[in-house]
C-alpha positions in Angstrom: 8.3 16.4 13.4 11.2 14.0 13.2 10.7 10.2 13.3 13.0 7.3 13.0 12.1 4.1 11.1 14.1 0.9 11.6 13.1 -2.1 9.4 14.6 -5.5 9.7 13.9 -8.4 7.2 15.6 -11.7 7.7 15.2 -14.9 5.6 16.6 -18.1 7.1 17.1 -21.2 4.9 17.1 -24.8 6.1 20.0 -25.6 3.7 22.6 -23.4 2.1 21.1 -21.7 -1.0 22.2 -19.5 -3.8 20.5 -16.1 -4.0 19.0 -14.9 -7.3 18.7 -11.2 -8.2 16.6 -9.4 -5.6 14.5 -6.2 -5.9 14.3 -4.2 -2.6 11.3 -1.9 -2.5 12.6 -0.3 0.7 13.2 3.2 -0.7 10.5 5.7 0.3 8.7 7.1 -2.7 8.8 10.9 -3.0 6.1 12.9 -1.3 6.3 16.7 -0.7 5.4 16.4 3.0 8.5 14.5 4.1 12.2 14.9 3.8 14.9 12.2 4.4 17.4 13.4 7.0 19.3 10.1 7.3 19.3 6.8 5.5 21.3 3.6 5.9 20.9 0.1 4.4 22.8 -3.0 5.3 22.6 -6.2 3.3 24.1 -9.5 4.7 25.6 -11.3 2.8 27.1 -8.4 1.0 25.9 -8.3 -2.6 28.4 -8.3 -5.5 26.8 -5.1 -6.5 23.5 -3.2 -6.2 22.0 -0.2 -7.9 18.9 2.0 -8.0 16.3 1.2 -10.7 12.8 2.4 -11.5 9.9 0.1 -12.3 7.1 0.6 -14.9 4.9 2.7 -12.6 7.7 4.9 -11.3 8.7 3.1 -8.0 12.4 3.4 -7.2 14.0 0.3 -5.8 17.4 -1.3 -5.3 18.4 -4.3 -7.4 21.0 -6.5 -5.7 22.8 -9.6 -7.0 25.0 -12.2 -5.2 27.5 -15.0 -5.6 28.1 -18.1 -3.5 25.7 -19.8 -1.0 24.2 -18.7 2.3 22.0 -19.8 5.1 20.4 -16.4 5.6 19.6 -13.1 4.0 19.4 -10.1 6.3 18.4 -6.6 5.3 18.3 -3.7 7.7 17.3 -0.2 6.9 17.5 2.9 9.1 15.7 6.2 8.2 15.1 9.5 9.8 12.2 11.5 8.3 11.2 15.1 8.8 7.4 15.3 8.4 5.5 18.4 7.6 1.7 18.9 7.9 -0.3 17.7 4.9 -4.1 18.2 4.4 -5.5 15.1 2.6 -8.6 17.1 1.7 -6.7 20.0 0.1 -7.9 19.4 -3.4 -10.7 20.4 -5.9 -12.4 17.5 -7.6 -13.2 17.8 -11.4 -16.9 18.4 -11.4 -17.4 17.0 -14.9 -15.9 13.7 -13.7 -18.1 13.5 -10.7 -21.2 14.3 -12.8 -20.3 11.5 -15.2 -21.4 8.9 -12.7 -22.8 10.2 -9.5 -26.4 10.7 -10.5 -27.0 7.0 -11.2 -28.4 4.8 -8.4 -25.2 2.7 -8.5 -22.6 5.1 -9.8 -20.2 4.3 -12.6 -17.6 6.9 -13.6 -16.0 7.7 -16.9 -12.4 8.8 -17.2 -12.8 9.5 -21.0 -9.5 10.2 -22.7 -7.3 8.6 -20.0 -9.4 5.4 -19.6 -7.0 3.3 -21.6 -4.0 4.4 -19.5 -5.9 3.3 -16.3 -7.0 -0.1 -17.5 -4.7 -2.0 -15.1 -6.1 0.1 -12.2 -9.7 -0.8 -13.1 -9.3 -4.6 -13.5 -11.5 -6.8 -11.3 -10.3 -10.4 -11.0 -13.7 -11.6 -9.5 -17.2 -10.1 -9.8 -18.0 -9.5 -6.2 -21.4 -7.7 -5.7 -21.2 -4.8 -3.3 -24.6 -3.2 -4.2 -26.3 -3.8 -0.8 -23.4 -2.3 1.0 -22.7 0.7 -1.3 -26.1 2.0 -2.1 -27.1 2.9 1.5 -23.7 4.8 1.8 -24.3 6.7 -1.4 -27.9 7.6 -0.4 -26.5 9.5 2.6 -23.6 11.2 0.8 -23.6 14.6 -0.8 -21.0 13.8 -3.5 -18.1 11.6 -4.5 -15.7 12.9 -1.9 -18.2 12.6 0.9 -19.0 9.1 -0.3 -15.3 8.2 -0.3 -15.0 9.4 3.3 -18.1 7.5 4.4 -17.1 4.3 2.6 -13.7 4.3 4.3 -15.3 4.9 7.7 -17.9 2.1 7.1 -15.2 -0.5 6.1 -13.3 0.4 9.3 -16.5 0.1 11.4 -17.9 -3.1 9.9 -14.7 -5.2 9.3 -12.4 -6.2 12.1 -8.7 -5.4 11.7 -6.5 -8.5 12.3 -2.8 -9.1 12.1 -1.9 -12.0 9.8 1.7 -13.1 9.5 1.1 -15.0 6.3 2.5 -13.1 3.3 -0.5 -13.7 1.0 -3.5 -11.3 0.5 -7.0 -12.6 0.8 -9.3 -12.3 -2.2 -11.8 -9.4 -1.9 -14.7 -11.9 -1.8 -13.1 -13.7 1.2 -12.5 -10.5 3.2 -16.0 -9.3 2.3 -17.7 -12.4 3.6 -15.3 -12.9 6.6 -16.0 -9.4 8.0 -12.3 -9.1 9.0 -8.9 -8.9 7.4 -5.4 -7.5 7.7 -4.6 -4.0 6.5 -3.7 -5.4 3.1 -6.8 -7.5 2.9 -9.1 -4.5 3.7 -7.2 -2.3 1.3 -7.6 -4.8 -1.6 -11.4 -5.2 -0.8 -12.0 -1.4 -0.8 -10.0 -1.1 -4.0 -12.4 -3.6 -5.6 -15.4 -1.8 -4.2 -14.2 1.4 -5.8 -13.3 -0.4 -9.1 -16.9 -1.7 -9.2 -17.9 2.0 -9.6 -15.4 2.5 -12.4 -12.9 4.2 -10.2 -9.2 3.5 -10.7 -7.3 2.4 -7.6 -3.8 1.3 -6.7 -2.3 -0.6 -3.7 0.2 1.1 -1.5 2.7 -0.5 1.0 4.8 1.5 3.4 5.0 2.9 6.9 2.3 4.5 9.0 3.2 6.5 12.1 0.8 7.2 14.9 2.0 6.8 18.5 -1.7 6.3 19.6 -2.2 3.2 17.5 -1.9 -0.3 18.6 0.8 -2.5 17.1 0.5 -3.9 13.6 0.2 -0.6 11.7 3.9 0.2 11.3 4.5 -1.8 8.2 1.3 -0.9 6.6 -0.9 -1.1 3.5 -3.5 1.3 2.2 -5.0 2.3 -1.2 -5.2 5.3 -3.5 -8.0 6.2 -5.9 -7.5 8.4 -8.9 -9.8 11.4 -8.9 -9.4 13.8 -11.8 -8.5 17.3 -10.6 -7.2 15.8 -7.4 -4.8 13.1 -8.5 -4.2 10.0 -6.4 -6.0 10.3 -3.1 -5.0 8.0 -0.2 -7.5 6.0 2.0 -6.8 3.7 4.9 -9.8 1.4 5.5 -8.2 -0.3 8.5 -8.2 3.0 10.4 -11.1 4.7 8.6 -9.0 7.7 7.5 -7.8 9.6 4.4 -4.0 9.4 4.5 -1.9 12.4 5.6 1.7 13.2 6.4 1.9 10.2 8.8 2.0 7.8 5.8 5.3 7.1 4.0 4.9 4.9 0.9 7.5 2.4 -0.3 5.8 1.1 -3.4 2.5 1.6 -5.3 1.0 -0.6 -8.0 -2.3 -1.8 -9.5 -1.2 -5.3 -8.5 -0.6 -5.7 -4.7 1.9 -8.5 -5.2 4.2 -6.0 -7.0 4.5 -3.9 -3.9 6.2 -6.6 -1.7 9.2 -5.0 0.1 11.6 -7.8 -1.0 11.2 -9.6 -4.3 13.5 -12.3 -5.4 14.2 -16.1 -5.4 16.8 -18.5 -4.2 18.4 -21.6 -5.8 18.6 -24.9 -3.9 16.6 -27.5 -2.0 16.1 -25.5 1.2 13.0 -23.9 2.5 12.8 -20.3 3.7 11.4 -18.6 6.8 10.9 -14.8 7.0 11.3 -12.7 10.2 10.5 -9.0 10.0 10.3 -6.2 12.5 9.6 -2.5 12.1 10.2 0.1 14.8 9.0 3.7 14.5 10.1 6.2 17.1 9.3 9.9 17.5 12.6 11.8 17.8 11.2 15.3 18.0 7.6 16.6 17.9 
């Protein structure tokens, strides 16, 4: 299957400003189920130079720097991807890891030797209590994988998906109590639910392609949980699914703010306004 992704981001400033160094997390991160057939990026104003760099957790991004002043910053990308089928359940979970926590009423898992490496992925900024929501799901689950599937489905069924144009992410407690949220809000909440069980999670931003979905899913957010024996496993609470070949990640991180597609600052007294648009199109099934 061939799909085309066009992504426009345009910042408009009320007064001429100078642009600082910008990091563009608009480069798809490698996954074995897709191949890039075409890529093009256009930056206006044209930067003095730009180069590919890699951040602490392995994301590739473009670093761009500028001179002079401008009233806008426009970034356009054009991609064509060849997608191959990928089974999100094609893994074998480490039974020892599952047994380390599953048999408790409220599970808490132990990563043992790699726990120190995963500390940022286990951090919980606020002590939200999910016990009343999680225990009934666990009681009906046959194991950790079944529980993860049911949890993702239940978040989808019990929390409304909304489109928010604000760039912030709601705290997990706010999404939990509001019973609604954007894809990024729901993802952060489910990350915190899993972290409350001692499971390491990370936030993912990228593109999701499904011609049957309503709008608002193209520039998307989901999460991944680290399951020994299986690696990072993707879950999408806003759709109630494990992620497959229709998901193309741009950035992953323990901190959602570090996955923003465009990161940078400007110098001057002006204010900025962001306009963004993503178009996904099936070229060949």
